[in-house]
C-alpha positions as CSV (number, residue, x, y, z in Angstrom):
1,M,43.2,232.4,-115.7
2,S,44.6,235.1,-117.7
3,N,45.9,238.3,-116.3
4,T,43.4,241.1,-117.3
5,R,45.9,243.8,-116.4
6,N,47.9,242.8,-119.5
7,K,45.0,242.4,-121.8
8,N,45.7,245.6,-123.8
9,P,49.2,246.4,-122.9
10,S,50.4,249.9,-123.7
11,S,53.8,250.9,-124.9
12,P,56.3,251.3,-122.1
13,G,56.6,254.8,-120.8
14,K,53.3,256.0,-122.2
15,H,50.2,256.8,-120.1
16,P,46.8,256.3,-121.8
17,H,45.1,259.1,-119.7
18,L,47.6,261.9,-120.8
19,S,47.2,263.4,-124.2
20,T,50.1,264.9,-126.2
21,P,50.2,268.8,-125.9
22,T,48.9,270.6,-129.0
23,S,51.1,273.4,-130.6
24,I,50.1,277.1,-130.2
25,S,48.1,278.2,-133.3
26,S,49.8,280.7,-135.7
27,A,47.0,283.2,-135.1
28,T,47.8,283.3,-131.3
29,T,51.5,283.6,-132.1
30,N,50.8,286.7,-134.3
31,Q,48.8,288.3,-131.5
32,I,51.6,287.8,-129.0
33,E,54.1,289.3,-131.4
34,Q,51.9,292.2,-132.1
35,H,51.4,292.8,-128.4
36,H,55.2,292.8,-127.9
37,Q,55.6,295.3,-130.7
38,I,53.2,297.9,-129.2
39,R,55.1,300.9,-127.9
40,H,54.2,302.2,-124.5
41,S,55.2,305.7,-123.5
42,I,56.5,306.2,-119.9
43,N,57.1,309.7,-118.6
44,C,58.6,311.3,-115.6
45,S,57.2,314.9,-115.4
46,D,59.7,315.9,-112.7
47,Y,62.7,314.7,-114.7
48,P,63.5,317.9,-116.7
49,S,63.3,320.2,-113.7
50,A,65.3,317.8,-111.6
51,L,67.9,317.5,-114.3
52,F,68.3,321.2,-114.7
53,S,68.3,321.7,-111.0
54,T,71.3,319.4,-110.9
55,I,73.0,321.1,-113.8
56,N,72.5,324.5,-112.1
57,Q,74.1,323.1,-109.0
58,F,77.0,322.1,-111.2
59,R,77.2,325.7,-112.4
60,L,77.1,327.1,-108.9
61,S,79.8,324.7,-107.8
62,D,81.9,325.2,-110.9
63,L,81.6,321.5,-111.9
64,F,82.1,320.5,-115.5
65,T,82.0,324.1,-116.6
66,D,83.8,324.9,-119.8
67,V,83.4,328.7,-120.3
68,T,83.6,331.7,-118.1
69,I,81.7,334.9,-118.7
70,Y,83.2,338.1,-117.4
71,V,81.0,341.1,-116.7
72,D,82.8,344.2,-115.3
73,G,85.5,341.8,-114.1
74,V,83.1,339.5,-112.3
75,P,83.4,335.8,-113.4
76,F,80.5,333.5,-114.1
77,A,81.3,329.9,-114.8
78,C,78.9,328.3,-117.2
79,H,78.4,325.4,-119.7
80,R,78.6,326.2,-123.4
81,L,75.9,323.6,-124.2
82,I,73.4,325.2,-121.9
83,L,74.2,328.8,-123.1
84,A,74.0,327.8,-126.8
85,A,70.7,326.0,-126.3
86,A,69.1,329.0,-124.5
87,S,70.5,331.8,-126.6
88,P,71.1,332.3,-130.3
89,Y,73.5,335.0,-129.3
90,F,75.8,332.4,-127.5
91,R,75.0,329.8,-130.2
92,A,76.5,332.0,-132.9
93,M,79.4,332.9,-130.7
94,F,80.4,329.3,-130.0
95,S,79.6,328.0,-133.5
96,Y,81.6,330.3,-135.8
97,N,85.2,331.3,-135.9
98,F,85.0,333.8,-133.1
99,R,87.8,334.0,-130.5
100,E,85.2,332.9,-127.8
101,S,84.6,329.7,-129.7
102,T,88.1,328.5,-129.0
103,E,88.9,330.3,-125.8
104,G,87.2,329.7,-122.5
105,N,86.6,333.3,-121.7
106,V,83.7,335.6,-122.8
107,R,83.5,339.3,-122.0
108,I,80.1,340.9,-122.2
109,Q,79.5,344.7,-122.0
110,D,76.5,346.8,-121.4
111,I,75.2,344.4,-118.7
112,T,75.8,344.7,-114.9
113,P,76.9,341.7,-112.9
114,W,73.6,341.9,-111.0
115,T,71.7,341.5,-114.2
116,M,74.0,338.8,-115.6
117,K,73.5,336.8,-112.5
118,R,69.7,336.8,-112.9
119,I,70.0,336.1,-116.7
120,L,72.0,333.0,-116.0
121,E,69.6,332.0,-113.2
122,F,66.7,332.1,-115.8
123,I,68.7,330.2,-118.4
124,Y,69.4,327.4,-116.0
125,T,66.1,327.3,-114.0
126,G,63.4,329.1,-116.0
127,H,62.8,331.6,-113.2
128,T,64.4,334.6,-111.6
129,D,63.5,337.7,-109.5
130,I,63.1,341.2,-110.9
131,T,62.1,344.5,-109.5
132,Y,60.9,347.6,-111.3
133,E,64.3,349.3,-110.7
134,N,66.1,346.6,-112.9
135,L,63.2,345.9,-115.2
136,F,64.4,347.9,-118.1
137,E,68.0,346.7,-117.8
138,M,66.8,343.1,-117.7
139,F,64.7,343.7,-120.8
140,N,67.6,345.2,-122.7
141,A,69.9,342.4,-121.7
142,S,67.3,339.7,-122.7
143,V,66.9,341.3,-126.1
144,M,70.7,341.6,-126.6
145,L,71.2,338.0,-125.7
146,S,68.2,336.9,-127.8
147,I,66.5,335.0,-124.9
148,K,63.0,335.1,-126.3
149,E,61.3,333.3,-123.4
150,L,62.6,335.9,-120.9
151,T,61.8,338.8,-123.2
152,D,58.2,337.6,-123.6
153,L,57.8,337.3,-119.8
154,L,59.2,340.8,-119.3
155,I,56.9,342.3,-121.9
156,K,53.9,340.8,-120.0
157,F,55.3,342.3,-116.8
158,L,55.7,345.7,-118.5
159,Y,51.9,345.7,-119.3
160,L,51.2,345.3,-115.6
161,Q,53.6,348.1,-114.6
162,I,52.3,351.0,-116.8
163,N,51.6,354.1,-114.8
164,I,52.0,357.9,-115.0
165,Y,55.6,357.8,-114.1
166,N,56.9,355.2,-116.5
167,C,54.4,355.2,-119.4
168,I,56.6,357.5,-121.5
169,Q,59.7,355.3,-120.9
170,I,57.8,352.2,-121.8
171,E,56.4,353.8,-124.9
172,Q,60.0,354.7,-126.0
173,L,61.2,351.2,-125.2
174,A,58.4,349.7,-127.3
175,T,59.2,352.0,-130.1
176,L,62.9,351.1,-130.0
177,Y,62.2,347.4,-130.2
178,S,59.2,347.6,-132.5
179,L,56.8,346.2,-130.0
180,E,53.8,347.6,-131.7
181,T,51.1,346.2,-129.5
182,L,52.8,347.4,-126.3
183,R,53.4,350.8,-127.9
184,R,49.7,351.2,-128.9
185,T,48.6,350.2,-125.4
186,T,51.1,352.7,-123.8
187,L,50.2,355.5,-126.3
188,Q,46.5,355.1,-125.4
189,Y,47.4,355.3,-121.7
190,I,49.2,358.6,-122.4
191,V,46.2,360.0,-124.3
192,D,43.8,358.9,-121.5
193,H,45.9,360.4,-118.7
194,F,47.4,363.4,-120.4
195,M,46.3,365.9,-117.9
196,C,48.1,364.0,-115.1
197,L,51.2,364.1,-117.2
198,Y,50.7,367.8,-117.8
199,E,50.2,368.6,-114.2
200,K,53.3,366.7,-113.2
201,N,55.3,368.2,-116.1
202,L,56.1,364.7,-117.3
203,F,54.9,365.2,-120.9
204,V,58.2,367.2,-121.6
205,H,59.9,363.8,-121.9
206,L,57.9,362.8,-125.0
207,N,59.7,362.9,-128.3
208,E,58.3,365.0,-131.1
209,H,56.8,362.2,-133.1
210,T,54.9,360.8,-130.1
211,L,53.8,364.2,-129.0
212,M,52.3,364.8,-132.5
213,E,50.4,361.5,-132.3
214,V,49.1,362.4,-128.8
215,L,48.0,365.9,-129.8
216,S,46.2,364.7,-132.9
217,D,44.0,362.3,-130.9
218,D,40.3,363.4,-130.8
219,N,40.0,361.9,-127.3
220,L,42.9,363.6,-125.8
221,D,42.4,364.0,-122.0
222,I,42.3,367.8,-121.7
223,P,39.5,370.0,-120.2
224,K,40.0,372.6,-122.9
225,E,42.0,373.2,-126.1
226,E,44.1,375.9,-124.6
227,Y,46.2,373.2,-122.9
228,V,47.4,372.0,-126.3
229,F,49.0,375.4,-126.9
230,L,50.5,375.5,-123.4
231,T,51.8,372.0,-123.9
232,I,53.6,372.9,-127.1
233,V,55.2,376.0,-125.7
234,Q,56.4,374.3,-122.5
235,W,57.6,371.2,-124.4
236,V,59.7,373.4,-126.8
237,N,61.1,375.6,-124.0
238,Y,62.2,372.5,-122.1
239,R,65.0,372.0,-124.7
240,P,64.7,375.1,-127.0
241,I,67.8,374.5,-129.0
242,E,66.8,371.1,-130.3
243,R,63.0,371.5,-130.2
244,E,62.3,374.9,-131.6
245,Q,62.5,373.5,-135.1
246,Y,59.3,371.5,-134.4
247,F,57.2,374.4,-133.2
248,Q,55.5,375.2,-136.5
249,S,54.6,371.6,-137.1
250,L,53.2,371.2,-133.6
251,F,51.2,374.5,-133.9
252,K,49.1,372.9,-136.6
253,F,47.7,370.5,-134.0
254,I,46.0,373.3,-132.1
255,R,42.3,373.3,-133.0
256,L,41.5,377.0,-132.8
257,N,37.8,376.4,-133.4
258,S,37.8,374.5,-130.1
259,I,39.2,377.5,-128.1
260,S,36.3,379.5,-126.6
261,D,38.4,382.1,-124.8
262,S,39.3,384.8,-127.3
263,D,41.3,386.7,-124.7
264,F,43.6,383.7,-124.4
265,V,44.2,383.8,-128.1
266,T,44.8,387.5,-128.2
267,N,46.8,387.9,-125.0
268,S,48.6,384.6,-124.6
269,M,49.0,383.0,-128.0
270,R,49.7,386.1,-130.1
271,N,52.1,387.5,-127.6
272,E,54.0,384.3,-127.2
273,K,57.6,384.9,-128.5
274,L,57.6,381.6,-130.5
275,V,54.4,382.7,-132.3
276,Q,55.9,386.1,-133.0
277,K,59.0,384.5,-134.4
278,Y,57.3,382.2,-136.8
279,T,55.1,384.3,-139.1
280,T,53.2,381.3,-140.4
281,C,51.8,380.7,-136.9
282,L,51.0,384.4,-136.4
283,R,49.3,384.6,-139.8
284,T,47.1,381.6,-138.9
285,L,45.8,383.4,-135.8
286,K,45.2,386.6,-137.8
287,D,43.3,384.8,-140.5
288,F,41.2,383.0,-137.9
289,Y,40.1,386.3,-136.5
290,S,39.6,388.0,-139.8
291,N,37.0,385.3,-140.7
292,N,39.1,384.3,-143.7
293,F,40.1,381.0,-142.0
294,I,38.5,377.7,-143.0
295,P,37.7,376.0,-139.6
296,D,37.6,372.5,-141.2
297,L,41.3,372.7,-141.8
298,L,41.8,372.6,-138.0
299,G,40.1,369.3,-137.7
300,P,37.1,368.3,-135.7
301,I,36.2,370.1,-132.4
302,R,37.8,368.1,-129.6
303,Y,35.3,366.7,-127.1
């Protein structure tokens, strides 16, 4: 009897029930390769603040600093890279052939140590503390050092601080730095609250150009036109030597056709020494009462 187990012998080492693995198709390979080539973005939102917090600690501990700022003899150890990144002022200082670019000492004037401390705090951390008392000094320093982000924040803060006691100062600051939107806002505040400024005698701090703008406004906050004349006289007499030259120009902003009290014109205006001194102003009053004056030249009646 034959052995059935050897009827169809297979090759040694091979198993009939196992098939040879097939190779991965080229299409699948391409898909894998494409998957591996996809870029995935990972982000740590806390990293920048954590990094700058560490760098600020380096500054406070005088670690890895390479420049010292002196303000009124007070030293502030800093990092050139950080200062240059935050301020075009420092970037230019360290980039060109200035003495500060090769030496490790920088002396800054027109800034107090208190302000410099907070300027550096903002540069390294993005925040700092301010009060109204140091607001204008901080603003001037931020402009001088060309720290735009801080300047923009201080401008926003200025909008919130406008009041009777500082509106003239803010208007002058806005004019100095050509901040036209802030200036228009402040100028409108002055027009809308002029009687408060008059009663507190604060209007005398206006310059001649701003005063002319204010007096020319149809919506000036005054109960009667007589206050325009009183304003002009008091403003000139506050600093007569330098301001008397503007009296005739300012006098033109009085809308005589809005003055209902003829006694005021006769007794107060005509007898005012400044009116007597400048014949053009005196003639204007005489013409007005001689009916030879054209009212339209005075502008619209103020409401």
